[in-house]
C-alpha positions as CSV (number, residue, x, y, z in Angstrom):
1,M,-12.5,-32.9,-19.0
2,V,-9.5,-32.7,-21.5
3,H,-8.6,-29.9,-23.5
4,R,-8.9,-29.9,-27.8
5,D,-5.4,-28.2,-27.6
6,E,-3.9,-31.2,-25.5
7,I,-5.3,-33.6,-27.7
8,L,-4.0,-32.1,-30.7
9,K,-0.4,-31.5,-29.7
10,P,0.6,-35.1,-29.8
11,I,-1.3,-35.9,-33.1
12,W,1.0,-32.7,-34.8
13,H,3.9,-34.4,-33.1
14,A,2.4,-38.2,-34.9
15,F,2.1,-35.8,-38.3
16,A,5.4,-34.6,-38.2
17,A,6.5,-37.8,-37.4
18,L,5.3,-38.7,-40.7
19,D,5.9,-36.2,-43.2
20,L,9.6,-37.7,-43.7
21,D,10.0,-35.7,-46.5
22,R,9.5,-32.0,-44.4
23,T,6.9,-30.8,-47.2
24,G,4.4,-30.8,-45.1
25,K,2.1,-33.0,-47.0
26,V,1.9,-36.6,-45.5
27,S,0.5,-39.6,-47.8
28,K,-3.3,-41.0,-47.5
29,S,-2.2,-44.5,-46.3
30,Q,-0.5,-43.2,-43.6
31,L,-3.3,-41.0,-42.8
32,K,-5.6,-43.7,-42.6
33,V,-3.4,-46.0,-40.6
34,L,-3.2,-42.4,-38.1
35,S,-7.0,-42.2,-38.4
36,Q,-7.6,-45.8,-37.9
37,N,-5.4,-45.4,-34.4
38,L,-6.7,-42.2,-33.0
39,Y,-10.5,-43.6,-33.4
40,T,-9.2,-46.3,-31.1
41,V,-7.4,-44.8,-28.6
42,L,-10.3,-42.3,-28.5
43,R,-13.1,-44.6,-28.2
44,I,-14.8,-42.8,-31.7
45,P,-17.1,-44.7,-33.7
46,H,-16.0,-44.4,-37.2
47,K,-16.2,-45.6,-40.9
48,T,-12.9,-46.4,-42.5
49,S,-14.6,-44.5,-45.8
50,E,-14.9,-41.1,-44.3
51,L,-11.4,-40.4,-45.0
52,E,-11.9,-41.2,-48.6
53,E,-14.7,-39.5,-48.7
54,H,-13.2,-36.2,-47.3
55,F,-10.4,-36.3,-49.9
56,K,-12.3,-37.8,-52.9
57,D,-11.1,-35.4,-55.6
58,D,-7.6,-36.6,-55.0
59,D,-7.3,-39.7,-54.6
60,E,-3.4,-40.8,-54.3
61,G,-2.0,-37.2,-53.5
62,P,-0.5,-36.7,-50.2
63,V,-2.8,-34.3,-48.0
64,S,-1.0,-31.6,-45.8
65,T,-1.8,-30.5,-42.0
66,Q,-4.2,-27.7,-43.4
67,G,-6.2,-30.0,-45.6
68,Y,-6.3,-32.9,-43.0
69,M,-7.4,-30.4,-39.9
70,P,-10.7,-30.0,-41.2
71,Y,-11.1,-34.0,-41.4
72,L,-10.0,-34.0,-37.9
73,N,-12.1,-31.5,-37.0
74,M,-15.0,-32.9,-38.0
75,F,-14.8,-36.6,-37.8
76,I,-12.8,-37.3,-34.9
77,L,-12.1,-34.4,-32.5
78,D,-15.9,-33.3,-32.7
79,K,-17.3,-37.0,-31.7
80,I,-15.1,-37.0,-28.9
81,Q,-16.9,-38.2,-25.6
82,G,-14.7,-37.6,-22.7
83,D,-14.2,-41.5,-21.2
84,F,-10.8,-41.8,-23.1
85,D,-7.7,-41.9,-21.6
86,I,-5.5,-39.0,-22.7
87,M,-1.7,-41.1,-21.8
88,E,-2.8,-43.9,-24.4
89,L,-3.1,-41.3,-26.8
90,N,0.0,-39.8,-25.8
91,R,1.6,-43.4,-26.0
92,M,0.5,-43.9,-29.5
93,C,1.7,-40.7,-30.3
94,W,5.0,-41.0,-29.3
95,T,5.3,-44.6,-30.8
96,L,4.9,-43.1,-33.7
97,C,7.8,-39.9,-33.7
98,S,10.3,-41.3,-31.4
99,R,11.0,-43.8,-34.1
100,K,13.0,-41.0,-36.2
101,K,14.5,-39.9,-32.9
102,S,15.5,-43.3,-31.4
103,N,18.9,-42.6,-30.4
104,F,18.9,-41.4,-27.1
105,N,22.6,-42.3,-25.8
106,M,22.0,-39.9,-22.9
107,L,20.8,-40.2,-19.0
108,I,17.5,-40.6,-19.6
109,T,15.9,-43.7,-20.4
110,D,13.1,-43.4,-23.6
111,T,10.4,-43.8,-20.7
112,D,12.4,-40.5,-19.5
113,A,12.3,-39.1,-23.2
114,F,8.3,-40.0,-23.3
115,K,7.6,-38.5,-19.9
116,I,9.8,-35.1,-21.0
117,W,8.2,-35.3,-24.2
118,C,4.5,-35.4,-22.5
119,I,5.5,-32.2,-20.4
120,F,6.7,-30.5,-23.3
121,N,3.3,-30.5,-24.8
122,F,1.9,-29.4,-21.6
123,L,4.1,-26.3,-21.3
124,S,4.8,-25.2,-25.1
125,E,3.0,-22.7,-27.0
126,D,-1.0,-23.2,-28.5
127,H,0.5,-22.1,-31.9
128,Y,2.0,-24.9,-34.2
129,P,5.0,-25.7,-34.6
130,L,5.3,-26.8,-31.2
131,I,8.2,-24.5,-29.2
132,I,8.7,-23.8,-25.6
133,V,9.6,-20.7,-24.5
134,I,12.1,-20.0,-22.2
135,E,10.0,-18.8,-19.1
136,E,8.8,-22.2,-19.5
137,I,12.1,-24.2,-19.8
138,E,13.2,-22.1,-16.6
139,Y,9.7,-23.5,-14.5
140,F,10.4,-26.8,-16.0
141,M,14.1,-26.7,-15.0
142,R,13.7,-25.6,-11.4
143,K,11.2,-27.8,-10.7
144,L,13.3,-30.7,-11.8
145,V,16.3,-29.1,-9.8
146,D,14.4,-29.4,-7.2
147,A,13.0,-32.7,-7.3
148,V,16.0,-33.9,-7.2
149,G,17.4,-32.4,-4.1
150,S,19.6,-30.1,-6.0
151,D,20.3,-26.1,-6.0
152,W,19.4,-24.1,-8.6
153,N,22.3,-22.8,-10.5
154,E,21.2,-18.6,-11.6
155,G,24.5,-18.6,-13.4
156,R,24.4,-21.3,-15.6
157,F,21.1,-20.7,-16.7
158,V,21.6,-17.3,-17.4
159,D,24.9,-18.3,-20.0
160,Y,22.3,-20.5,-21.3
161,K,19.9,-18.6,-22.2
162,A,22.9,-15.8,-23.5
163,K,23.3,-18.8,-25.5
164,L,19.3,-19.6,-26.9
165,S,19.2,-16.1,-27.5
166,A,20.4,-16.4,-31.0
167,K,17.3,-19.3,-31.7
168,N,15.0,-16.8,-30.2
169,H,14.8,-18.1,-27.0
170,C,12.9,-21.3,-27.6
171,L,13.6,-25.1,-28.1
172,I,11.7,-28.2,-29.9
173,V,10.7,-30.9,-28.4
174,W,13.9,-32.9,-29.3
175,Q,16.2,-29.6,-27.5
176,L,14.3,-30.2,-24.5
177,I,14.9,-33.8,-24.6
178,E,18.7,-33.4,-25.5
179,L,19.5,-30.7,-22.7
180,V,17.7,-32.8,-20.2
181,G,19.9,-35.8,-21.0
182,N,23.0,-34.2,-21.3
183,G,22.6,-33.1,-18.1
184,Y,23.5,-29.5,-18.0
185,F,21.6,-28.3,-15.2
186,T,22.3,-32.0,-13.3
187,K,26.0,-32.4,-13.9
188,G,26.8,-35.0,-11.7
189,M,23.9,-36.3,-10.7
190,E,23.0,-40.6,-11.1
191,R,20.9,-41.6,-14.1
192,Q,18.5,-43.0,-10.8
193,T,18.0,-40.1,-9.4
194,L,17.5,-38.1,-12.6
195,S,14.8,-40.3,-13.3
196,M,13.3,-39.9,-10.1
197,G,13.4,-36.6,-10.1
198,I,11.8,-36.5,-14.1
199,N,8.7,-38.7,-12.7
200,E,8.1,-36.6,-10.0
201,V,7.6,-33.7,-12.4
202,Y,5.4,-35.9,-14.6
203,Q,3.6,-36.7,-11.8
204,E,2.7,-32.9,-10.6
205,L,1.8,-31.8,-14.3
206,I,0.9,-34.4,-16.5
207,L,-0.8,-36.5,-13.9
208,N,-1.9,-33.7,-11.9
209,I,-0.6,-36.0,-8.3
210,L,-0.1,-33.1,-6.0
211,K,0.6,-35.7,-3.0
212,Q,1.5,-38.9,-2.6
213,G,3.2,-41.1,0.2
214,Y,2.6,-44.1,3.0
215,M,0.2,-43.6,5.4
216,V,-2.4,-45.7,7.4
217,K,-6.1,-45.8,6.9
218,K,-8.6,-46.9,9.3
219,G,-10.8,-49.8,7.9
220,H,-14.4,-49.1,7.0
221,K,-15.7,-52.4,7.8
222,R,-13.0,-54.6,9.9
223,K,-11.8,-51.3,11.5
224,N,-8.4,-52.6,11.4
225,W,-5.5,-50.0,10.3
226,T,-3.6,-50.6,7.5
227,E,-0.7,-49.3,5.5
228,R,-1.6,-47.7,1.9
229,W,0.1,-46.1,-0.8
230,F,-2.1,-42.8,-0.9
231,E,-1.8,-40.4,-4.5
232,L,-3.3,-37.1,-4.3
233,T,-5.0,-35.3,-7.2
234,P,-7.6,-32.5,-7.7
235,E,-10.2,-33.9,-7.8
236,V,-9.5,-37.8,-5.8
237,I,-7.8,-39.5,-3.0
238,S,-6.5,-42.9,-4.4
239,Y,-5.0,-45.4,-2.1
240,Y,-3.4,-48.5,-3.6
241,E,-1.3,-52.0,-1.9
242,S,1.8,-50.2,-2.8
243,E,3.8,-47.8,-4.4
244,D,3.5,-49.9,-7.7
245,L,0.0,-48.9,-8.1
246,L,-0.7,-52.5,-9.0
247,E,-3.8,-53.1,-7.2
248,K,-5.9,-50.2,-6.4
249,K,-7.9,-50.6,-2.9
250,G,-10.0,-47.4,-3.0
251,Y,-11.1,-44.0,-3.7
252,V,-12.3,-40.9,-1.3
253,S,-13.4,-38.2,-4.5
254,L,-13.6,-34.9,-3.3
255,D,-16.0,-32.4,-3.5
256,R,-17.3,-28.7,-2.4
257,H,-18.7,-30.1,0.6
258,S,-15.8,-32.0,1.6
259,S,-13.9,-31.2,4.7
260,V,-10.7,-32.8,6.2
261,E,-9.0,-31.9,10.2
262,S,-7.8,-33.3,12.6
263,L,-8.1,-36.0,15.7
264,P,-6.9,-36.2,19.0
265,E,-5.0,-39.4,19.4
266,K,-6.7,-42.4,19.8
267,E,-6.5,-47.0,19.6
268,G,-2.9,-46.2,19.6
269,K,-2.6,-44.2,16.8
270,K,-1.0,-40.5,16.5
271,N,-0.5,-37.6,13.9
272,L,-4.2,-38.9,12.9
273,F,-6.8,-36.8,10.2
274,I,-9.9,-37.2,8.9
275,I,-11.9,-37.1,5.0
276,K,-15.1,-36.1,5.4
277,T,-17.2,-36.6,1.8
278,Q,-20.9,-37.0,1.1
279,E,-20.3,-40.7,0.5
280,K,-18.5,-41.5,3.4
281,S,-15.5,-40.7,5.6
282,L,-11.8,-42.0,5.4
283,E,-9.7,-42.0,9.0
284,I,-6.1,-41.7,8.6
285,S,-2.9,-41.8,10.4
286,A,0.3,-40.0,9.2
287,P,4.1,-41.0,9.9
288,D,4.3,-37.6,11.6
289,K,2.7,-34.3,12.8
290,K,4.8,-32.5,9.3
291,K,3.3,-34.8,7.2
292,R,-0.1,-34.8,8.6
293,Q,0.1,-31.2,8.4
294,E,1.3,-30.6,4.7
295,W,-1.3,-33.5,4.1
296,I,-4.2,-31.4,5.4
297,Q,-3.2,-28.1,3.9
298,V,-3.0,-29.7,0.6
299,I,-6.3,-31.4,0.6
300,Q,-7.9,-28.4,2.0
301,D,-6.3,-26.5,-1.1
302,C,-7.3,-28.8,-3.5
303,I,-11.5,-28.2,-1.6
304,N,-11.0,-24.5,-2.0
305,R,-10.3,-24.9,-5.8
306,L,-13.3,-27.1,-6.2
307,R,-15.7,-24.4,-4.5
308,R,-14.1,-21.6,-6.4
309,G,-14.3,-24.0,-9.8
310,M,-10.9,-23.5,-10.0
311,S,-8.5,-26.0,-11.8
312,A,-5.0,-27.8,-11.2
313,P,-2.6,-25.5,-9.7
314,H,-0.1,-26.2,-12.2
315,R,-2.7,-25.5,-15.1
316,E,-3.7,-22.1,-13.2
317,A,0.2,-21.3,-12.8
318,R,0.8,-22.2,-16.2
319,Q,-2.2,-19.7,-18.0
320,R,-1.5,-17.2,-15.6
321,R,2.5,-17.3,-16.8
322,R,1.1,-17.1,-20.8
323,E,-1.2,-14.2,-19.8
324,L,1.8,-12.4,-17.9
325,R,4.0,-13.4,-21.3
326,S,1.1,-11.8,-23.6
327,R,0.9,-8.8,-21.2
328,L,4.8,-8.3,-21.6
329,Q,4.5,-9.2,-25.5
330,A,1.7,-6.7,-26.0
331,E,4.2,-3.9,-23.6
332,Q,7.2,-4.9,-25.6
333,K,5.3,-4.1,-29.2
334,Q,3.7,-1.0,-27.6
335,M,7.2,-0.1,-26.8
336,E,8.9,-0.6,-29.7
337,G,5.8,0.8,-31.9
338,R,6.8,4.5,-29.6
339,M,10.6,4.1,-29.7
340,K,9.3,4.0,-34.1
341,E,7.5,6.8,-33.1
342,L,10.3,8.5,-31.3
343,Q,12.8,7.4,-33.9
344,L,10.1,8.7,-37.0
345,A,9.9,11.7,-35.0
346,N,14.4,12.0,-34.3
347,E,14.7,11.7,-37.8
348,N,11.9,15.0,-38.7
349,K,14.1,16.9,-36.0
350,Q,16.9,16.1,-38.1
351,V,16.0,17.1,-41.4
352,Q,14.2,20.6,-38.9
353,L,18.0,20.9,-38.3
354,E,19.3,20.3,-41.5
355,A,16.6,22.9,-42.6
356,M,17.5,25.2,-39.9
357,R,21.8,24.9,-40.5
358,K,21.0,25.8,-44.5
359,N,18.8,28.7,-43.5
360,L,21.5,29.7,-40.9
361,E,24.1,29.1,-43.7
362,E,22.2,31.6,-45.7
363,A,21.1,34.0,-43.5
364,A,25.6,34.1,-43.1
365,A,26.0,34.9,-46.3
366,R,23.1,37.2,-46.8
367,A,24.8,39.1,-43.7
368,V,28.3,39.1,-45.1
369,M,26.5,40.9,-48.2
370,E,25.1,43.0,-45.6
371,E,28.1,44.2,-44.4
372,Q,29.7,44.7,-47.3
373,R,27.1,46.6,-48.4
374,R,27.0,48.6,-45.1
375,I,30.8,49.0,-45.7
376,R,30.5,50.8,-48.8
377,T,27.2,52.9,-47.3
378,Q,29.3,54.3,-44.3
379,A,32.7,55.5,-46.7
380,D,29.5,57.2,-48.6
381,L,28.0,58.8,-45.8
382,Q,31.7,59.7,-44.6
383,N,32.7,61.7,-47.8
384,R,29.2,63.1,-47.6
385,Y,29.4,64.2,-44.1
386,R,33.6,66.0,-44.6
387,M,31.6,67.7,-47.3
388,D,29.2,68.8,-45.0
389,L,31.3,69.7,-42.0
390,E,33.0,72.3,-44.3
391,R,29.6,73.5,-45.5
392,E,28.7,74.0,-41.8
393,K,31.7,75.6,-40.9
394,M,31.2,78.3,-43.7
395,V,27.3,78.6,-42.1
396,R,28.8,78.8,-38.9
397,M,31.3,81.6,-39.5
398,Q,27.7,83.3,-40.7
399,M,26.3,82.4,-38.1
400,E,28.7,83.6,-35.3
401,E,28.2,87.4,-37.0
402,Q,24.2,86.6,-36.8
403,V,24.2,85.4,-33.0
404,A,26.5,88.3,-32.3
405,Q,23.7,90.8,-33.4
406,K,20.7,89.0,-31.9
407,S,22.7,88.2,-28.2
408,S,20.9,91.3,-27.0
409,E,17.6,89.8,-28.2
410,L,18.6,86.6,-27.1
411,E,19.1,88.1,-22.8
412,Q,16.4,90.1,-23.4
413,Y,13.9,86.3,-24.3
414,L,15.9,85.0,-22.1
415,Q,14.3,87.7,-18.8
416,R,11.2,87.3,-20.6
417,T,11.5,83.3,-20.1
418,Q,12.8,83.4,-16.7
419,E,9.6,86.1,-15.8
420,L,7.2,83.5,-17.3
421,E,8.9,80.1,-15.9
422,D,8.4,82.0,-12.4
423,M,4.6,82.6,-12.9
424,Y,4.1,79.4,-14.1
425,R,5.8,77.8,-11.1
426,R,3.7,79.8,-8.5
427,L,0.4,79.1,-11.0
428,E,1.6,75.0,-10.5
429,E,1.7,75.8,-6.6
430,A,-1.4,77.9,-6.5
431,L,-3.1,74.7,-8.6
432,E,-1.0,71.7,-5.9
433,E,-2.5,74.1,-3.1
434,E,-6.1,73.7,-4.6
435,R,-5.7,70.1,-5.5
436,Q,-4.9,69.8,-1.7
437,S,-7.3,71.4,-0.9
438,R,-9.8,69.7,-2.6
439,Q,-8.6,66.5,-1.2
440,D,-9.0,67.6,2.6
441,E,-12.1,68.6,1.8
442,E,-12.9,65.3,0.1
443,A,-11.2,63.2,3.1
444,L,-13.1,65.9,5.6
445,R,-16.3,64.9,3.8
446,K,-15.8,61.1,3.9
447,L,-15.1,61.3,7.4
448,Q,-17.9,63.3,7.9
449,A,-20.1,60.6,6.6
450,R,-18.6,57.6,8.6
451,L,-19.1,59.9,11.9
452,L,-22.5,59.8,10.7
453,E,-22.8,56.2,10.6
454,D,-21.1,55.7,13.6
455,E,-23.7,58.1,15.3
456,V,-26.4,56.4,13.6
457,S,-25.1,53.2,14.8
458,K,-24.6,54.6,18.4
459,R,-28.1,55.6,18.9
460,A,-29.5,52.4,18.0
461,E,-26.9,50.8,20.6
462,L,-27.8,53.3,22.9
463,E,-31.6,52.4,22.6
464,Q,-31.1,49.1,22.7
465,I,-29.2,49.5,25.8
466,H,-31.5,51.6,26.7
467,L,-34.6,48.9,26.6
468,Q,-32.1,46.3,28.4
469,Q,-31.4,48.7,31.3
470,Q,-35.5,49.9,31.6
471,S,-36.0,45.8,32.1
472,A,-32.9,45.1,34.1
473,M,-34.0,48.1,36.5
474,S,-38.0,46.4,36.8
475,Q,-35.6,43.0,37.5
476,T,-33.4,45.1,39.8
477,Q,-36.5,46.6,41.4
478,L,-38.1,43.1,42.3
479,E,-34.2,42.3,43.2
480,K,-34.0,45.1,45.6
481,A,-37.0,44.3,48.0
482,E,-36.4,41.1,48.0
483,L,-32.8,41.8,49.2
484,E,-34.1,44.7,51.8
485,K,-36.1,41.8,53.4
486,Q,-33.0,39.7,53.3
487,R,-31.2,42.7,55.0
488,L,-33.4,42.8,57.9
489,E,-33.4,39.3,58.1
490,Q,-29.8,39.5,59.1
491,E,-29.8,42.6,60.5
492,R,-32.5,40.8,63.6
493,A,-30.0,37.8,63.5
494,L,-27.2,40.7,63.9
495,Q,-28.8,42.3,66.8
496,A,-29.2,38.6,68.4
497,A,-26.0,37.6,68.0
498,M,-24.8,41.1,69.3
499,D,-27.1,40.8,72.3
500,Q,-25.4,37.4,72.7
501,L,-21.7,39.1,72.2
502,E,-22.4,41.2,75.0
503,N,-23.2,38.7,77.7
504,L,-20.2,36.6,76.8
505,E,-18.6,39.3,77.3
506,L,-20.0,39.8,81.0
507,Q,-19.3,36.2,81.8
508,R,-15.8,36.8,80.2
509,Q,-14.9,39.8,82.4
510,G,-16.0,38.0,85.6
511,A,-14.0,34.7,84.6
512,L,-11.1,37.3,84.1
513,Q,-11.8,38.8,87.3
514,Q,-11.6,35.1,89.3
515,Y,-8.7,34.3,87.1
516,E,-7.1,37.4,89.0
517,A,-8.1,36.0,92.0
518,V,-7.0,32.8,91.7
519,T,-3.5,34.4,90.1
520,K,-3.0,36.2,93.7
521,K,-3.8,33.3,95.6
522,L,-1.0,31.2,93.4
523,E,1.2,34.0,94.0
524,Q,0.6,34.2,97.9
525,A,1.6,30.0,97.9
526,T,4.3,30.7,95.6
527,S,5.9,33.2,98.5
528,R,4.9,31.5,101.2
529,T,6.5,28.2,99.6
530,K,9.7,30.3,99.0
531,S,10.2,31.3,101.9
532,W,9.8,27.7,103.5
533,K,12.1,26.1,101.5
534,D,14.9,28.9,102.2
535,K,14.3,27.6,105.8
536,V,14.7,24.1,105.3
537,A,17.7,24.8,103.4
538,Q,19.4,26.7,105.9
539,H,18.8,24.1,108.6
540,E,18.6,20.8,106.7
541,G,20.9,21.7,103.8
542,L,20.3,22.0,99.8
543,I,16.8,20.1,99.3
544,R,14.6,20.1,95.9
545,L,11.0,19.8,95.8
546,I,9.3,17.6,93.5
547,Q,6.3,19.7,91.9
548,P,3.5,18.2,89.8
549,G,4.6,20.0,86.2
550,S,2.2,20.7,83.2
551,K,1.1,17.4,81.7
552,G,0.3,19.2,78.6
553,P,0.5,22.9,77.0
554,Q,-1.7,25.5,78.6
555,K,-4.6,27.0,76.2
556,M,-4.4,30.6,76.4
557,T,-6.8,33.3,75.7
558,N,-7.0,36.7,74.7
559,W,-7.5,37.4,78.6
560,G,-4.7,34.7,79.8
561,A,-4.7,31.5,80.3
562,A,-7.7,29.4,80.2
563,A,-9.5,28.1,82.5
564,V,-11.4,25.4,81.0
565,T,-10.5,21.9,79.2
566,D,-9.8,21.0,75.6
567,K,-13.0,19.1,75.4
568,E,-15.2,22.3,76.6
569,L,-12.9,24.6,74.4
570,E,-13.4,22.4,70.7
571,V,-17.5,23.0,71.8
572,R,-17.5,26.4,72.2
573,E,-15.3,26.5,69.0
574,R,-18.2,24.5,67.0
575,F,-21.1,26.9,68.7
576,W,-19.5,29.7,67.4
577,Q,-18.4,28.1,64.0
578,E,-21.7,27.6,63.4
579,K,-23.0,30.8,64.4
580,K,-20.5,32.3,62.1
581,N,-22.2,30.2,59.1
582,N,-26.3,30.3,60.3
583,P,-26.2,33.7,62.0
584,N,-30.3,33.2,61.4
585,N,-30.5,30.5,63.8
586,F,-29.4,32.1,66.5
587,V,-31.6,35.0,66.1
């Protein structure tokens, strides 16, 4: 659905082109021609008498823009059904206004100028006369430079922006066409390259073509693979015989239920993906993996926007830029208001400072007068003081005589005063002692009260402990009886163990006697063997007897070398260990 502002902008250009004298008014005959063309382009049923009837009070006089707008709204714009071609309207209005600006001796053709004119209408502000602000100029020029494959020159744009500041940072449509046509930002570029860049930006912003290019698609009936030129808009994917767009072969309408996904290689085709809609599916082979990913991503973005009810990306971006400019303008106005308030406050402060300065000057003048008055008063006082000194000298001489007479009385008075001071000091000491005694008494009383409280709390604790001890004693008696029973059982087990120990002691003593007997026999045998060795050595020479030695370390006990094997010793150790751990089992 085309917005009304997008229809009004080209009509405004046509109206302005018909205003030859720049008076803001156009004759009725010209407006009849314009209205007739609008009826035809917008496909609106009309009557030729409606314009005359609307302006019947002024049959021959020219009509201003404000006078033509009610007729335009009532008889044209309100009757639009939406089944018209907006580009046909643009071309008709361009035909009217381009005749007045036909001298395009620049790098661009008339067709390129028409495309820039359409881009200007799309990016211009929604108030009249139409202008394009510096932010939208930068947006358009960046897209154009990017489309031709060049690098953006930020420094050149800053210089141009500084030059444009004298014109309130905006351009009219003919100035924008001249800016592009003179190649200010595309110097050294061929005309054909610049034309291709303008066409690419025009297709994206005006024709809503988000992506285009050659790919191979699979047929629906014959299932053969054919190369086609594809164009993607926010809601439709169309494919043509070639890029000249002369023969349209078909299209696929996208909606919120559509989907796109990649496919594995099949039938010798690589880089496959499929677009699924409610009407049909479309299998496509991209030139390479990168192109396939780009197509899948941009198609998925279109589907997501349809699901969220969003418009085309560039329209949404334009709205965001306008909202940002509105916020910045509001903030700038607010800042200007604050600056005015600060300036007004500063002026008030200046007035206050000026008043304070005058007050200080007046105060300084009063201070000078006061100083002069003080000097005069001081001179009078000095004269009076001198006269007073003379009178005082005479009085002092008289007083000295009186002092001499009363010196004795003074000494007595001083003595009585000294006595009174001593008495007063002793009285203070007595009062201090009394105050200290009262403090000590108060502290002692508080201490006694605290001790009484501690005693009461201790008594309560002792009573609690006493109750606990009684309960513990009753429990202890039961435990004591149980322990006594266990003790008796342990004593019986201990007695049995002691009996076994005595038996073992007797066995050990018997074994020791046997060991001593065996040891004596061994000593006798050793002495006999030694004597025989001496005899043999004397007769046959030195002979060394080979005797069997011990094959392992000999076990030692408390009574000497053990006469038991290792196995028997292990059995005895286990027996004694079990007896030690569980004495009750051997009672």
